[in-house]
N, C-alpha and C positions, 0 to 999 in steps of 0.2 A: 811530762804529760800530766794533765789534770785527772783527778779521780773520775770525773764524768766520762773521760775517754775510755775507761775500762768497764763502764756500766753498760747494761743492755736496755734497749728501748723497743716498744711495739708501736708500729705505725697503723693507726686506725683506718686510714684511707686505702692502704695496700694489703694489710694483714701481714706485712713482713717484719722481721726482727732484725735489728742491727746493733752493732756495738759502737758506742760513741754517739754524741749528739749529732743529729742531722737537721738540716733546715726543715721548717714546718712544725714548730712546736705545738700548734693548735691541733695537730693530728697525732701527736706523740704521747704515749703513756710510758711512765718510768721515772726514774731509773730503777732497774732491777739488778740484783747482784749476779744473776746467772742468765744464760740464754734460755734455759728451761723455764725459769720464772717469767721471762718476757713472753715466751710462747703461750703462757697461761694467763696473760694480763687481763683478759676479759673475765675469766672465771674468778681470779683473785679480786678484781674490782667488784664483781657481783657479790662475792662472799663478804667483803668489807661493807658494802652497802646494806646487805641484810643484817649484819651484826650491828651496824649503826642504827638501823631502823628499830631493831629489837631494843636496843639501849634507850632510844627515844621513847618508845612505848612504855618501858618500865619507869622512866622518869616522869611521864605524864600522870 
């Protein structure tokens, strides 16, 4: 099995979490190492976006 088969993904269209890649990459966030991380995909992405925005503002 490939490493991706053991990773976790969050499906934006359904809000469900699954292990292993599933069809529909345009609605999939991940990979995440744990199911718990995948369940918090939206908040993780939001925190990363805010951190990047702060970094951009400091660079300007």
